[in-house]
C-alpha positions as CSV (number, residue, x, y, z in Angstrom):
1,M,-23.4,11.5,0.7
2,K,-21.1,14.1,-0.9
3,K,-20.5,14.3,-4.6
4,W,-17.0,12.9,-4.7
5,Q,-18.0,10.1,-2.5
6,A,-20.8,9.1,-4.9
7,F,-18.4,9.4,-7.8
8,A,-15.8,7.0,-6.0
9,V,-18.6,4.5,-5.3
10,L,-19.8,4.6,-9.0
11,L,-16.3,4.2,-10.0
12,L,-15.8,1.2,-7.7
13,V,-18.9,-0.5,-8.9
14,S,-17.8,0.1,-12.6
15,L,-14.3,-1.4,-12.0
16,I,-15.7,-4.4,-10.5
17,A,-18.7,-4.9,-13.1
18,F,-16.5,-4.8,-16.1
19,A,-13.2,-6.5,-14.6
20,P,-12.2,-9.4,-16.8
21,S,-12.5,-13.0,-15.4
22,L,-8.8,-14.1,-14.4
23,A,-7.4,-17.3,-13.4
24,A,-3.7,-17.2,-12.1
25,A,-0.7,-18.6,-14.0
26,R,2.5,-19.1,-12.0
27,A,2.9,-17.4,-8.6
28,G,2.6,-13.7,-9.3
29,G,0.8,-13.9,-12.6
30,S,-2.6,-14.2,-14.2
31,Y,-4.2,-16.1,-16.9
32,R,-7.0,-14.7,-18.9
33,S,-9.8,-17.0,-19.5
34,G,-10.3,-15.6,-23.1
35,G,-6.5,-16.3,-23.9
36,G,-3.3,-14.6,-23.1
37,S,-1.7,-14.1,-19.8
38,S,-1.0,-11.0,-17.6
39,Y,1.7,-10.5,-14.8
40,S,1.4,-8.2,-12.2
41,S,3.9,-6.5,-9.7
42,Q,2.8,-6.8,-6.0
43,G,4.3,-6.8,-2.5
44,S,6.4,-4.6,-0.6
45,R,10.3,-3.6,-0.6
46,G,10.2,-1.5,2.8
47,S,11.2,2.2,2.4
48,Q,12.2,1.5,-1.3
49,T,8.6,0.1,-2.3
50,Y,7.9,2.8,-4.8
51,T,11.5,3.9,-5.7
52,P,12.3,2.9,-9.4
53,N,14.6,0.3,-9.7
54,G,14.4,-0.9,-13.4
55,G,11.3,-3.3,-12.6
56,Q,7.5,-2.4,-13.0
57,S,6.0,-0.2,-10.5
58,M,4.1,-1.8,-7.5
59,Q,0.5,-2.4,-8.7
60,R,-0.6,-4.1,-5.4
61,S,1.0,-3.2,-2.1
62,M,0.2,-2.7,1.6
63,T,2.8,0.0,1.9
64,P,1.4,3.3,2.0
65,Q,2.4,5.6,-0.8
66,T,3.1,9.3,0.3
67,A,2.8,12.2,-2.1
68,P,6.1,13.6,-3.4
69,G,7.4,16.3,-1.0
70,S,5.1,15.3,1.8
71,S,6.5,14.4,5.3
72,Y,5.3,11.5,7.5
73,S,2.8,13.1,9.6
74,G,-0.7,12.4,11.0
75,S,-0.2,10.9,14.5
76,G,-1.5,14.1,16.3
77,Y,2.0,15.7,17.1
78,G,2.6,18.9,15.3
79,S,-0.8,18.9,13.5
80,G,-2.3,21.5,15.7
81,F,-5.8,22.6,16.3
82,A,-6.4,24.0,12.9
83,S,-6.2,20.3,11.2
84,N,-8.1,18.7,13.9
85,H,-11.0,21.3,14.1
86,P,-11.2,23.0,10.7
87,F,-14.8,24.1,11.2
88,L,-14.2,26.0,14.4
89,T,-11.1,27.5,13.1
90,G,-12.9,28.7,9.9
91,L,-15.8,30.0,12.1
92,A,-13.4,32.2,14.3
93,G,-11.7,33.4,11.1
94,G,-14.9,34.3,9.5
95,F,-16.1,36.2,12.7
96,F,-12.8,38.1,12.7
97,G,-12.7,38.9,9.2
98,G,-16.2,40.1,9.1
99,W,-15.5,42.4,11.8
100,L,-12.3,43.7,10.3
101,G,-14.0,44.1,7.0
102,S,-17.1,46.2,8.5
103,M,-14.3,48.5,10.2
104,L,-12.3,49.0,7.0
105,F,-15.2,49.1,4.3
106,P,-18.3,50.4,5.9
107,H,-20.4,50.4,2.8
108,W,-19.8,46.7,2.1
109,G,-22.2,44.8,4.3
110,M,-23.3,46.1,7.8
111,G,-21.9,49.6,7.7
112,M,-20.0,51.2,10.6
113,G,-22.8,50.5,13.3
114,Y,-26.5,49.9,13.7
115,G,-27.4,53.5,13.4
116,G,-24.2,55.0,12.2
117,G,-22.0,57.2,14.0
118,F,-19.4,56.6,17.0
119,A,-21.6,55.3,19.3
120,G,-23.0,52.7,16.8
121,M,-19.3,51.7,16.1
122,L,-18.6,51.2,19.8
123,G,-21.9,49.0,20.1
124,S,-20.9,47.0,17.2
125,L,-17.1,46.5,18.4
126,F,-18.5,45.3,21.8
127,S,-20.7,42.8,20.2
128,W,-18.0,41.3,17.9
129,I,-15.6,41.3,21.0
130,L,-18.3,39.1,23.0
131,I,-18.6,36.8,19.8
132,I,-14.9,36.3,19.3
133,G,-14.6,35.6,23.1
134,L,-17.0,32.9,23.1
135,V,-15.5,31.2,19.9
136,W,-12.1,31.5,21.7
137,M,-13.5,29.7,24.8
138,L,-15.1,26.7,22.7
139,I,-11.4,26.6,20.9
140,R,-9.8,26.2,24.1
141,M,-12.2,23.7,25.3
142,F,-11.8,21.5,22.4
143,T,-8.3,21.6,22.4
144,R,-8.0,20.4,25.9
145,R,-10.4,17.6,24.9
146,S,-8.3,16.5,21.8
147,G,-4.8,16.2,23.1
148,P,-2.1,14.4,21.2
149,V,-2.8,10.6,20.6
150,T,-0.2,8.0,21.5
151,V,0.2,4.9,19.9
152,P,1.0,1.9,22.0
153,D,4.0,-0.4,21.3
154,L,2.4,-3.6,20.0
155,G,5.4,-5.7,21.1
156,G,5.4,-8.8,18.8
157,M,3.5,-7.2,16.0
158,G,6.6,-5.0,15.2
159,M,7.7,-7.5,12.7
160,M,4.2,-7.8,11.0
161,R,4.1,-4.0,10.7
162,G,7.7,-3.8,9.3
163,I,6.7,-6.3,6.7
164,G,3.3,-4.6,5.7
165,N,4.3,-1.2,5.5
166,G,8.1,-0.6,5.2
167,G,8.8,-0.4,8.7
168,G,7.5,3.2,9.3
169,G,4.1,4.4,9.7
170,F,2.0,7.5,10.2
171,G,4.0,10.0,12.3
172,S,7.5,8.4,11.8
173,A,10.2,9.3,9.7
174,P,11.5,6.9,6.9
175,P,13.6,4.3,8.1
176,A,17.5,4.9,7.7
177,T,18.9,2.4,5.3
178,T,22.5,1.1,4.8
179,P,24.0,-1.0,2.1
180,L,23.9,-4.8,3.0
181,A,26.7,-7.4,2.0
182,I,25.2,-10.4,0.4
183,A,27.0,-13.8,0.8
184,Q,27.0,-16.9,-1.3
185,V,24.8,-18.7,1.0
186,D,22.3,-16.0,0.7
187,Y,22.2,-16.6,-3.2
188,Q,21.5,-20.3,-2.5
189,A,18.5,-19.2,-0.3
190,F,17.0,-17.1,-2.8
191,E,17.1,-19.9,-5.5
192,A,15.6,-22.2,-2.9
193,V,12.7,-19.6,-2.2
194,L,12.3,-19.6,-5.9
195,K,11.8,-23.3,-6.1
196,Q,9.8,-23.7,-3.1
197,V,7.2,-21.2,-3.9
198,Q,6.6,-22.5,-7.3
199,A,6.3,-26.2,-5.7
200,A,3.8,-24.9,-3.1
201,W,2.0,-22.9,-5.6
202,S,1.4,-25.8,-8.0
203,K,0.1,-28.0,-5.2
204,G,-2.2,-25.0,-3.8
205,D,-0.2,-25.6,-0.4
206,L,-0.9,-22.2,1.7
207,A,0.8,-23.9,4.6
208,A,4.2,-24.5,2.7
209,L,4.0,-21.2,1.1
210,R,3.6,-19.5,4.8
211,H,7.0,-20.7,5.5
212,V,8.7,-18.9,2.6
213,V,6.7,-15.8,2.0
214,T,5.6,-12.7,3.8
215,P,1.8,-12.6,5.2
216,E,1.3,-9.8,2.5
217,M,2.5,-12.0,-0.3
218,L,0.5,-15.2,1.1
219,S,-2.6,-13.1,1.0
220,Y,-2.2,-12.3,-2.6
221,F,-1.5,-16.0,-3.4
222,A,-4.3,-17.0,-1.6
223,E,-6.5,-14.7,-3.5
224,E,-5.0,-16.1,-6.9
225,L,-5.5,-19.5,-5.9
226,A,-9.1,-19.0,-4.9
227,E,-9.9,-17.6,-8.1
228,N,-8.3,-20.7,-9.8
229,E,-10.4,-22.9,-7.8
230,S,-13.7,-21.0,-8.5
231,Q,-12.8,-21.4,-12.3
232,G,-12.1,-25.1,-12.2
233,V,-8.5,-24.9,-12.9
234,T,-5.1,-25.6,-11.7
235,N,-1.8,-23.9,-12.7
236,H,1.4,-26.2,-12.6
237,V,4.9,-24.9,-12.5
238,E,7.2,-27.8,-12.7
239,Q,11.0,-28.5,-12.9
240,V,12.0,-25.0,-12.0
241,E,15.7,-24.2,-13.1
242,L,17.3,-20.8,-12.2
243,V,19.1,-19.6,-15.5
244,R,20.6,-16.4,-14.1
245,G,20.3,-14.4,-10.9
246,D,21.7,-10.9,-10.6
247,L,21.7,-9.0,-7.3
248,Q,20.1,-5.3,-8.0
249,Q,20.0,-3.9,-4.5
250,A,20.5,-5.1,-0.8
251,W,20.0,-2.8,2.3
252,D,19.5,-2.8,5.9
253,E,16.7,-0.9,7.5
254,G,17.5,-1.8,10.9
255,R,14.7,-4.1,11.9
256,L,14.3,-5.7,8.6
257,Q,17.1,-6.5,5.8
258,Y,15.9,-6.3,2.0
259,A,17.6,-7.9,-1.2
260,T,16.1,-7.3,-4.7
261,C,17.4,-9.9,-7.5
262,A,16.7,-10.1,-10.9
263,L,15.8,-13.8,-11.7
264,H,15.8,-15.6,-15.2
265,W,14.4,-18.8,-14.8
266,R,12.7,-21.6,-16.8
267,A,9.9,-24.1,-15.9
268,L,7.1,-26.0,-17.3
269,D,4.3,-23.5,-16.8
270,Y,0.8,-24.9,-17.7
271,T,-2.8,-24.6,-16.5
272,V,-5.3,-27.3,-16.8
273,R,-8.9,-27.9,-16.0
274,N,-9.9,-29.8,-12.9
275,D,-12.9,-31.8,-14.4
276,R,-10.6,-34.3,-16.4
277,Q,-7.6,-36.6,-16.1
278,H,-4.3,-34.7,-15.8
279,S,-2.8,-37.1,-18.5
280,D,-5.5,-36.0,-20.9
281,L,-3.8,-33.1,-22.9
282,A,-7.2,-31.9,-23.8
283,T,-7.3,-30.4,-20.2
284,V,-4.6,-28.0,-20.9
285,V,-6.1,-24.2,-21.3
286,A,-2.9,-22.4,-21.3
287,G,0.8,-23.2,-21.5
288,D,2.6,-26.3,-22.6
289,P,3.4,-29.4,-20.4
290,R,6.1,-30.6,-22.6
291,Q,8.1,-27.4,-23.7
292,P,9.7,-25.2,-20.9
293,S,8.9,-21.4,-20.9
294,E,11.2,-18.6,-19.5
295,A,10.3,-15.8,-17.2
296,A,12.4,-12.6,-16.2
297,E,11.3,-11.1,-12.8
298,M,12.7,-9.1,-10.2
299,W,12.2,-10.6,-6.7
300,T,12.7,-8.9,-3.5
301,F,13.4,-10.8,-0.4
302,V,13.2,-9.7,3.5
303,R,14.4,-11.1,6.8
304,S,14.8,-10.0,10.3
305,P,18.7,-9.9,10.9
306,G,19.9,-13.3,11.1
307,G,16.8,-14.9,10.1
308,A,15.5,-16.7,7.0
309,W,14.7,-15.0,3.8
310,L,11.1,-14.6,2.7
311,L,9.5,-13.6,-0.6
312,S,8.4,-10.0,-0.1
313,A,7.8,-8.9,-3.7
314,I,7.9,-9.8,-7.4
315,Q,8.1,-7.3,-10.1
316,Q,7.8,-7.7,-13.7
317,V,10.5,-6.4,-16.0
């Protein structure tokens, strides 16, 4: 195992070993069993996932993050033989460099020939020509075997790919975006999704969540609900009321449309233990079942043109 691989494994084991025990409090947030709450930003915003928008940067997302200034590549087109076969390319370069060095600097290394003189130089040159010719034949052979790889169209999986990685992928350019007009009916849909998500979350109803969130967000919620179940607690978010909603950004990426809204909302948000009666106040481990609390978050919604809006990301502010 390489040194960097061993270090990565050691780091991962350390993070798992020292990670705090968490139980989720409201959809998209976490309650620490030792007290206090922690809320994360998670999900995907298409091509704008990592674009600063005033909210907390994404901490969990299935959208791949490319390095600044890098292009979308890696599908096999334009990558060339050097990137696919660095060993052979380096070997050929080493042979050629060694031959050129022996010609220019005879006293560094093997000299001008086997016995010196013009005849020795010709013998050495002929040997290097044979070696380079063999390496070139190997390069040509591997080049023919490793032609460009094409990715088949998965048909109905296109929607899933778009939601998971922003509509693009390795080897494709970022999708072009255009501003999207949002109507009053859309704002009503955003408020409805907010209430439906919290209601389904409180019941631990993944089937209901599936109808109002993307598969990516559903996986995060399922993970958090499983953590709650493991710790024997249930989080309730009741009497949800939208105080204010402001559209931050709306755009069209062709196959998918996105809208990010700053939502200020209030609700009864509390977590109870499952081993006691719900009416017993001693069962409450976090929050207050009698006093509403407020939250300010940025929610991103996604839909296919003409379809229903789904929750695609939650960002803390």
